[in-house]
C-alpha positions, 0 to 999 in steps of 0.5 A: 839253400832254398828260396821261399818261391821255390820251396812253395812251388815244390810243395805244391807240386808235391801236393798235387801229385797226391791228387789234392787241388790246393787252389785256396792254399796255393793262393795263401802261400803266394801271400806269404811269399809276397808278404815276406818279399816286401820285408826283403826275405826271400830264403826259406831259412830266413823265416822266423817265428815273429815273421811267420806270427806277422803274416798270420796277423796281417790276414784278418781271420776272425773265425777260429776255424779260418784262421787255424786253416790258414795257420794249417797251410803254412804249417804243412809247408814248413813240415814238408820242407823239414821232411826234404831237408831244406829247414832243420827245424820248423820255425812256426811257433804259433798255436791253433785257436780254440774252436767254440762250440759250432752250430749244427746244419739247418735240415730240410724236411721233405715239405721244405724240399719239395717247396724249394724245388717248386720255388725254383722251377718258378724262377723266370728267365733272365735276358742272360738266364734262359731255362733258369727255373729248370735249371737251378731246380734240377741242380738243387734236386741233385744236391738234395736227392743224391747228396751232391755238393754244390760245386759238383753238381754245378760242374757236371759235363754232358758226358757225365751222364750215363742214361743206359745205366742210370749213373752219373759220373762226378769228377769235380770232388775234393781233392780231384776224386771221381766216382759213380753216382747211381740214381732212380727214374725221378733224378733220371727224368730231370737229367734228361730234361736238362739234356733235352735243353741243351742239345735242342740246337743240336749234338754237344761234346762230352766236355759241354757243361751241363748246367749253363747260361751261356753254352760254354761255361758251367754255372758257378757254385757261387751263383747256385748258392746266391739263388738258394739263399734268395729262395730260402728267405723268401720261403721263410726257412729260418734257423732256430737258436744254435742253428746255421742260417740255410745254405747250399751245403744244407741240402747234402746235409739233409740227404745224409740225415734222411738216408739214416732216418730211412734205414732206421725206419726200414729196420736196417743197421745203420752202422753196418751201411755207413761205408756205403754212404761214405763211399756215395758221398765221395769221403775216404772214410766214415769219420767224414761222413759222421760230420753230416749226421746231425741228431734230429728228434725224428731220428732219435725217436727212431733209435729210442724206438729200436732201443726199447724193442732190444731191450724189452726182453730183458725188462720182461725178464726182470719183471718176472 
C-alpha cells in the first residue's frame, strides 16, 4: 500500500528523470494531496471517482483547456500508479471537456514589429530599471527575429552567447531541452550591445543573467509580457473578431508564419523545410510547429500563385 504523498513524489521523480520540469503540475498535485488530507484520505487506494470529481470541481477552471490540463495531470498520476502496480485500476472517471473553436493568434507584420521595437527602445528608465528600453527592445527582437519563447529570452545567461560563431545557447526551453540558435549580424549587434551594458562595470560570470535590472536575477517573463501588452495597447494593435489579443507569445507565432511566407516567396518547398523550423523552435516534431502556422492572406496568395504555376501546363493542355 502506498500513501498519496509517496505516490506523488515518485511520479514527479519519474517525470523529471525524463527531463520534464513539471513545476505547475507539481503544484496541482500538491493541491490534490491537501484536498484529500482535509477529508481524511491519505492512501492512494482510498481515492474514488467521487473524491476526484470533488477535487476537480473545487478548482475553478472556466476554460475547457485549463480544466483538461488539470484532469490530465491527475490522470497521468493515476495511470502511472496503475503501471507501477500501486493501483489495480484508475478511479478517474471524469471525462475531458469539449474544447470549442479557439481563436487564431495575433500576428505582427514587419511594420508593426518595427513600431513595437521602436516604442520599446524609447521606454524611460525606472529607478530600479536601468536601460529599461534597450533591454526590452532586445528581448522582443529575439522573440520576433529568432522565435524564442518569452521565458527563454529572459532566462539567457552571459555564457549563453557565443559571439565568435554567432550562436545562442537556449537552455530554458520546455522540458529542459537545450538547443543552439544561429543568428545574423543585426541580432548579433543587439546582443553585443546588451553584453557591453552588462559588462561595463567589469567582467561577469558565465551564469550572470544577460537581461536584468538588479544585476542578480533575470527579468521575469511576466514583466516582459506586461510591458509588451502595454506597448501593444499604446500602439493601437487591436485584434479583429476571432483573433486573440496581442501578447508576448504573438512574436513567436509571427516568426513561424514569417519563415513560411519567406520560403514561399523564395520558391522553396515549405514541407521539406518544416523539420528545420521545428528543430530551430525547439519542438520534438513538426506537429507541434504546425500549431504556429496560421494561414494568413499573404500566405494564401503565395500558395495560390504556386498552385496556378504548377497547374498551368495541365490547363493549357485541356484548352488545346
